[in-house]
C-alpha positions in Angstrom: 108.0 79.0 209.9 104.4 79.5 208.8 100.8 78.5 209.2 99.7 74.8 209.4 96.3 73.0 209.5 96.3 69.7 211.4 93.3 67.4 211.2 92.8 64.8 213.9 94.5 67.4 216.2 93.1 65.9 219.4 94.3 62.3 218.6 97.6 61.0 219.8 99.6 61.6 216.6 97.8 64.9 215.9 98.6 66.2 219.4 102.3 65.3 219.2 102.6 66.9 215.8 100.9 70.0 217.0 103.3 70.4 220.0 106.3 69.8 217.8 105.2 72.4 215.3 104.4 74.9 218.0 107.9 74.5 219.5 109.3 75.3 216.1 107.4 78.5 216.0 104.5 77.5 213.7 101.0 78.9 214.0 98.4 76.1 213.8 94.7 75.5 213.1 93.5 72.5 215.1 90.7 70.6 213.3 88.8 67.8 215.1 85.2 66.9 215.9 85.0 67.6 219.7 85.0 71.3 220.4 85.4 70.7 224.2 88.6 68.6 223.7 89.9 71.2 221.2 89.5 74.1 223.7 91.0 72.0 226.5 94.1 71.1 224.5 94.5 74.6 223.2 94.5 76.1 226.7 96.9 73.4 227.9 99.3 74.1 225.1 99.0 77.9 225.6 100.0 77.4 229.2 102.6 74.7 229.0 104.4 76.3 226.0 104.0 79.8 227.4 102.3 81.1 224.2 101.0 84.6 224.7 99.7 85.3 221.2 96.2 83.9 220.9 96.5 83.8 217.1 99.2 81.1 217.3 96.6 78.4 218.0 93.2 78.4 216.4 90.6 75.7 216.3 87.6 74.5 214.3 85.3 71.7 215.3 84.4 69.7 212.1 83.2 66.2 211.3 85.4 65.5 208.2 83.1 62.7 207.2 80.6 65.2 206.2 81.3 66.8 202.8 79.8 70.1 203.9 82.7 70.5 206.4 85.1 71.3 203.6 83.2 74.4 202.6 83.3 75.6 206.3 87.0 75.0 206.5 87.6 76.7 203.2 85.6 79.8 204.3 87.6 79.9 207.5 91.0 79.7 205.7 90.1 82.2 203.0 88.9 84.7 205.7 92.4 84.7 207.1 93.8 86.3 203.9 97.3 85.0 204.6 99.3 82.1 203.3 98.7 78.5 204.1 102.0 76.6 204.3 101.3 73.1 205.6 98.4 70.7 205.9 98.8 67.5 207.9 96.0 65.0 207.6 96.2 63.0 210.8 92.5 62.2 211.3 91.8 58.5 211.1 90.0 55.4 212.5 90.3 51.6 212.5 88.3 48.6 213.7 90.1 45.4 214.5 88.1 42.3 213.6 87.6 39.9 210.7 85.8 41.4 207.7 82.7 39.2 208.1 82.3 40.7 211.6 82.4 44.3 210.6 79.2 46.2 210.1 78.4 48.5 207.1 78.8 51.5 209.5 82.3 50.4 210.5 83.3 49.8 206.8 82.0 53.2 205.8 83.5 55.1 208.7 87.0 53.7 207.9 86.7 54.5 204.2 85.1 57.9 204.7 87.6 59.2 207.3 90.8 57.5 206.1 90.4 58.0 202.4 87.4 60.1 201.1 87.9 62.9 203.6 91.6 63.4 202.9 90.8 63.4 199.1 88.1 66.1 199.6 90.4 68.2 201.8 93.3 67.9 199.4 91.1 69.0 196.6 90.0 72.0 198.6 93.4 73.2 199.9 95.6 72.7 196.8 94.8 76.2 195.5 95.5 77.7 198.9 98.8 76.0 199.4 100.5 77.3 196.3 103.8 76.1 194.9 105.7 76.5 198.2 103.2 74.7 200.4 103.2 71.1 201.7 100.5 68.5 202.1 101.3 65.5 204.3 99.0 62.5 204.5 99.5 60.3 207.5 99.3 56.8 206.1 100.3 53.4 207.6 102.6 50.5 207.0 99.3 48.6 206.7 98.8 50.6 203.5 101.6 48.5 202.0 101.2 45.2 203.9 97.8 43.6 204.0 97.3 42.4 207.6 94.6 40.0 208.9 91.9 41.7 211.0 92.4 45.1 209.3 90.9 44.6 205.8 89.0 47.9 205.5 91.8 49.9 207.3 94.4 48.4 205.0 92.2 49.2 202.0 91.7 52.8 203.0 95.4 53.4 203.8 96.5 51.7 200.6 94.1 54.0 198.7 95.5 57.0 200.5 99.1 56.0 199.6 98.3 55.6 195.9 96.2 58.8 195.9 99.2 60.7 197.4 101.5 59.3 194.8 99.1 60.1 192.0 98.4 63.6 193.3 102.1 64.4 193.5 102.6 63.4 189.9 99.4 65.3 188.9 100.5 68.7 190.5 104.1 68.2 189.3 107.0 70.5 190.1 104.9 73.6 189.8 102.4 72.6 192.5 102.7 72.1 196.3 104.8 69.3 197.7 102.7 66.2 198.3 104.0 63.7 201.0 103.1 60.5 202.7 104.3 59.7 206.2 103.6 56.0 207.1 104.0 55.0 210.7 104.0 51.5 212.0 102.1 50.5 215.2 101.9 53.6 217.4 100.8 54.0 221.1 97.6 56.0 220.7 94.0 55.6 221.8 93.2 54.6 218.2 94.1 51.1 219.2 91.8 48.9 221.2 93.3 46.8 224.1 93.0 43.8 221.8 95.3 45.4 219.3 97.8 46.4 222.0 97.7 42.8 223.5 98.2 41.3 220.0 101.2 43.5 219.4 102.7 42.5 222.7 102.0 38.8 222.0 103.6 39.0 218.5 106.5 41.1 219.8 105.7 43.9 217.4 107.5 47.1 218.2 105.5 50.3 218.7 106.4 54.0 218.5 105.3 56.9 220.6 103.4 59.7 218.9 106.4 61.9 219.7 108.6 59.7 217.6 106.1 60.0 214.7 106.2 63.8 215.1 110.0 63.8 214.9 109.8 61.7 211.7 107.4 64.4 210.3 110.0 67.1 211.0 112.6 65.0 209.1 110.2 64.6 206.2 109.6 68.4 206.1 113.2 69.3 206.2 114.4 66.6 203.8 113.8 65.8 200.1 111.8 62.6 200.5 108.1 62.6 199.7 107.4 59.1 201.1 108.7 58.1 204.5 108.1 54.8 206.3 108.8 54.5 210.0 110.3 51.6 211.8 112.5 48.5 211.3 111.8 45.7 210.3 108.6 47.2 208.9 110.5 49.1 206.2 112.0 45.7 205.1 108.6 44.1 205.1 107.2 46.9 202.9 109.9 46.2 200.4 109.6 42.5 200.6 105.8 42.7 200.1 106.3 44.6 196.9 108.9 42.2 195.5 108.1 38.8 197.1 104.6 38.9 198.7 104.6 35.2 199.2 107.4 35.5 201.8 105.3 38.0 203.8 102.2 35.8 203.5 104.2 32.8 204.9 105.4 34.9 207.8 101.9 36.2 208.6 100.5 32.6 208.3 102.7 31.6 211.2 101.3 34.5 213.3 97.7 33.8 212.2 96.5 31.9 215.3 97.6 34.7 217.6 96.0 37.4 215.4 92.8 35.3 215.2 92.6 34.9 219.0 92.8 38.7 219.6 90.4 39.5 216.7 87.8 37.1 218.2 87.8 37.8 222.0 85.6 35.6 224.2 82.6 37.2 225.9 84.5 37.7 229.2 87.4 39.5 227.5 86.7 43.2 227.3 89.9 43.9 225.5 88.2 44.4 222.1 86.0 47.3 223.3 88.2 49.1 225.8 90.4 51.8 224.3 94.1 51.4 224.7 95.6 54.6 226.0 99.1 55.7 225.1 101.7 54.7 227.6 102.5 58.3 228.5 98.8 58.9 229.4 98.4 55.9 231.7 100.9 57.4 234.2 99.1 60.7 234.5 
């Protein structure tokens, strides 16, 4: 095993990936904005996983939307004077509504956190990873399938997918391994209740963060550099590349349902209330 950096470590997917790596014997650096949540999760994992070595779990509170955060992270990593083996970029955000309803701040946040921050971080960590290291960008099936109500999110994840592909070709066989893991809908607090209700109304299948973490482990131990999660989403990704008109017709039939949840009435609080993962609602 080795040393891994996980951004978005306090989010649903980031937490599941952290636990999975810790169980495999990795040491991790947790990166997220909220220092209180970082320390709480760190202590919980130290206790639940019976980790006695304090050096196994480090944390650093950073706002990755700020370019200056990269210098702080670089200083931290260089001070360790030991190898960096894995970087998982799981930080992200989304806003579900029609494009003409989204503010400049919402547009900028999605593009900054989902695309610009991963590019800045990749640029910084490439020399530290070396030839044997691995960089995994957490993308989305929406990076391959344009979905109504998620225009900026789709744009940012499509950009991340293409950047991952281009970077892998740029570093070549002599550089670190560059990978994309693209989940479908996942039960995390990233989704508003409106998104959760829409998925239920459309019959969309969702995965748990733990399932995404298992897919990451398969990616790390296999030879793939791009891994999409879920069926029929994998089929729709392929169809959208070859016959996008078929996907457009399928989404056109779903359009009224999507529109209804993207435009909640005043009494409907679904659009502003976070949708907690299923495993958290029972706690």
